[in-house]
C-alpha positions in Angstrom: 102.9 73.0 115.7 105.6 72.8 118.2 107.6 76.0 118.2 110.1 77.5 120.9 111.6 80.5 119.2 111.3 82.8 116.2 113.4 80.7 113.8 111.9 77.9 111.7 114.7 75.7 113.0 113.3 76.3 116.4 110.2 74.3 115.6 109.3 70.5 115.1 109.0 71.0 111.5 112.4 72.9 111.3 114.0 70.1 113.1 112.7 67.7 110.5 114.5 69.7 107.9 117.6 69.5 109.9 117.4 65.9 110.3 116.9 65.3 106.6 119.8 67.5 105.8 122.0 65.5 108.3 121.2 62.3 106.6 121.5 63.8 103.2 125.2 65.2 103.9 126.6 62.2 105.7 130.2 61.6 104.3 129.8 64.7 102.2 132.2 67.8 102.7 130.4 69.9 100.0 126.7 70.1 98.9 125.0 72.2 96.1 122.1 74.2 97.0 120.3 73.1 93.9 120.7 69.4 95.1 119.3 70.4 98.5 116.1 71.9 97.0 115.7 69.0 94.7 116.1 66.7 97.6 113.6 68.5 99.9 111.1 68.3 96.9 111.8 64.5 96.5 111.0 64.3 100.2 107.8 66.1 100.0 108.9 68.9 102.1 109.1 71.5 99.3 106.6 71.8 96.5 107.5 71.7 92.8 105.3 74.9 92.5 106.8 77.6 94.4 103.5 79.6 94.5 101.9 76.7 96.4 100.7 77.9 99.8 101.4 75.3 102.5 102.6 75.5 106.0 105.2 72.7 105.7 106.6 74.0 102.3 106.8 77.6 103.8 108.7 76.2 107.0 111.0 74.1 105.0 112.0 77.0 102.8 112.6 79.3 105.8 114.5 76.5 107.6 116.8 75.9 104.7 117.4 79.6 104.2 118.3 79.9 108.0 120.8 77.1 107.3 122.3 78.8 104.2 122.4 82.2 106.1 124.3 80.6 108.8 126.8 79.3 106.3 127.0 82.7 104.6 127.7 84.6 107.9 130.1 82.2 109.5 131.6 80.0 106.7 129.8 77.0 108.4 126.6 75.8 109.9 126.0 76.2 113.5 125.1 72.5 114.0 127.5 70.1 115.3 125.8 67.2 113.3 126.8 69.2 110.3 130.4 69.8 111.3 131.5 67.5 108.3 129.9 69.8 105.8 132.4 72.4 104.8 130.8 73.9 101.8 127.4 74.9 100.5 127.6 75.9 96.9 125.1 77.9 94.9 124.4 79.6 91.7 122.7 83.0 91.9 119.4 81.6 90.6 119.2 79.0 93.4 119.8 81.6 96.0 117.2 83.8 94.3 114.7 81.1 94.4 115.2 80.6 98.0 114.9 84.2 98.7 111.8 84.3 96.8 110.3 81.4 98.8 111.0 83.2 102.1 109.9 86.5 100.7 106.3 85.3 99.7 105.9 84.1 103.2 106.7 87.5 104.7 104.6 89.1 102.1 101.8 86.7 102.6 101.7 86.3 98.9 98.4 84.6 98.1 96.8 85.8 101.3 96.4 82.8 103.2 99.8 81.5 104.3 99.1 79.7 107.6 102.6 80.4 108.8 102.3 84.1 108.2 98.9 84.1 110.0 100.4 82.3 113.0 103.3 84.8 113.4 102.2 88.1 111.7 101.8 89.6 115.3 105.4 88.7 116.4 107.7 91.4 115.8 110.8 89.2 116.6 109.7 86.8 113.9 109.2 89.6 111.3 112.6 91.1 112.2 114.0 87.6 111.8 112.4 87.0 108.5 113.7 90.4 107.2 117.3 89.5 108.3 117.1 86.3 106.4 116.0 87.9 103.3 118.7 90.7 103.8 121.5 88.1 104.2 120.4 86.2 101.2 120.0 89.5 99.2 123.7 90.3 99.9 124.8 87.1 97.9 122.6 87.5 94.9 
């Protein structure tokens, strides 16, 4: 795992999530969160079973949530490569699903979440995760 910060997007795996998004939204001004979740599942970066414990799936869910949170807070993503993306559209159930994916990592649901076990002593990571959940919760 190459990680240099508290955010999932500050890791090698997070950059893979970002790269997949950049390729997916080329020539699109708008994208549906539902389609993004499906796309990441098709790529094998998210499981069909949200209960499945896997470092990659957990990191992907958090990285996607970080991108959505940036959009919620700023009306745009913070990445130049995504500057053509003007809108992320969601229904309440998709935002709730994303929030639940992040929450189960923070709660260490299942008790063996590798990402949680690697970061549980990092108070900055914990605060970051709580903030991501708070931002998503405001829109549900």
